[in-house]
C-alpha positions as CSV (number, residue, x, y, z in Angstrom):
1,M,0.0,0.0,0.0
2,N,1.6,3.2,-1.1
3,D,0.8,6.9,-0.2
4,E,-1.0,7.4,-3.6
5,Q,-3.4,4.6,-2.9
6,M,-4.0,5.8,0.7
7,A,-4.7,9.3,-0.7
8,V,-7.6,7.7,-2.6
9,I,-8.8,5.3,0.1
10,M,-9.0,7.8,2.9
11,P,-11.5,10.0,1.2
12,L,-13.7,6.9,0.5
13,I,-13.8,6.3,4.2
14,I,-14.3,9.9,5.1
15,F,-17.0,10.7,2.5
16,G,-18.8,7.4,3.0
17,G,-19.0,8.1,6.8
18,E,-20.1,11.6,6.1
19,A,-22.9,10.4,3.9
20,K,-24.1,8.0,6.5
21,S,-24.1,10.6,9.2
22,S,-25.9,13.2,7.1
23,A,-28.5,10.6,6.1
24,I,-29.2,9.8,9.8
25,E,-29.4,13.6,10.5
26,A,-31.9,13.8,7.6
27,I,-34.1,11.1,9.1
28,R,-34.0,12.7,12.5
29,A,-35.0,16.1,11.0
30,A,-37.9,14.4,9.1
31,K,-39.0,12.7,12.3
32,E,-39.3,16.2,13.8
33,S,-41.2,17.4,10.7
34,D,-38.3,19.7,9.7
35,F,-38.4,18.8,6.1
36,D,-36.3,21.7,4.9
37,K,-33.5,20.5,7.1
38,A,-34.1,16.8,6.1
39,D,-33.8,17.8,2.4
40,E,-30.7,19.8,3.1
41,R,-29.0,16.9,5.0
42,I,-30.0,14.4,2.3
43,E,-28.5,16.6,-0.3
44,A,-25.3,16.9,1.7
45,A,-25.3,13.1,2.0
46,S,-25.7,12.7,-1.8
47,K,-22.8,15.1,-2.4
48,A,-20.6,13.1,-0.1
49,I,-21.4,9.9,-2.1
50,V,-20.5,11.7,-5.3
51,E,-17.1,12.7,-3.8
52,A,-16.5,9.2,-2.6
53,H,-17.3,7.8,-6.0
54,H,-14.5,9.9,-7.6
55,G,-12.0,8.0,-5.6
56,Q,-13.6,4.6,-6.3
57,T,-13.7,5.5,-10.0
58,E,-10.0,6.4,-10.0
59,L,-9.1,3.0,-8.6
60,L,-11.4,1.1,-11.0
61,T,-9.9,3.0,-13.9
62,K,-6.4,2.1,-12.9
63,A,-7.4,-1.5,-12.6
64,A,-9.1,-1.5,-15.9
65,N,-6.0,0.0,-17.5
66,G,-3.9,-2.9,-16.2
67,E,-2.3,-1.2,-13.3
68,E,-2.0,-3.2,-10.1
69,V,-4.3,-2.0,-7.4
70,A,-3.4,-3.6,-4.1
71,V,-6.3,-4.9,-2.1
72,S,-5.8,-4.3,1.6
73,I,-7.9,-4.1,4.8
74,Y,-8.0,-0.4,4.2
75,M,-9.5,-0.9,0.8
76,V,-12.1,-3.3,2.1
77,H,-12.9,-0.8,4.9
78,A,-13.2,2.0,2.5
79,Q,-15.6,0.1,0.2
80,D,-17.6,-0.9,3.3
81,H,-18.0,2.7,4.3
82,L,-19.0,3.7,0.8
83,M,-21.6,1.0,0.4
84,T,-23.0,1.6,3.8
85,G,-23.3,5.3,3.1
86,I,-25.1,4.6,-0.2
87,A,-27.5,2.2,1.5
88,F,-28.2,4.7,4.3
89,V,-28.9,7.5,1.8
90,D,-31.3,5.4,-0.3
91,L,-33.2,4.3,2.8
92,A,-33.2,7.8,4.3
93,R,-34.9,9.1,1.1
94,E,-37.6,6.5,1.5
95,I,-38.1,7.2,5.3
96,I,-38.2,11.0,4.7
97,E,-41.0,10.4,2.1
98,L,-42.9,8.3,4.6
99,Y,-42.6,11.1,7.2
100,K,-43.9,13.6,4.6
101,V,-46.9,11.4,3.9
102,I,-47.7,11.0,7.6
103,A,-47.3,14.8,8.2
104,K,-50.0,15.5,5.5
105,K,-52.6,13.4,7.3
């Protein structure tokens, strides 16, 4: 694992975690019927996912071009954070919509 790879992996971990945290904040805001804040936090979560995807795409491009990309526990951890973040954002969107439906009744 070299410094260049770590420079790509660490943002995956950071932005994946940020996405998850922002998604949870969005759900909590929706639970309190603060839908403006919920929408703002889910947008922040989505932006974090996009940032994380940049790093993932860089690694995939290198591998596709025949460059060796070492798989390490850091890489696995980074992918776990990204995928968990994506799942949380997707579920948060659905939960927010449910809270909006409930608030209309």
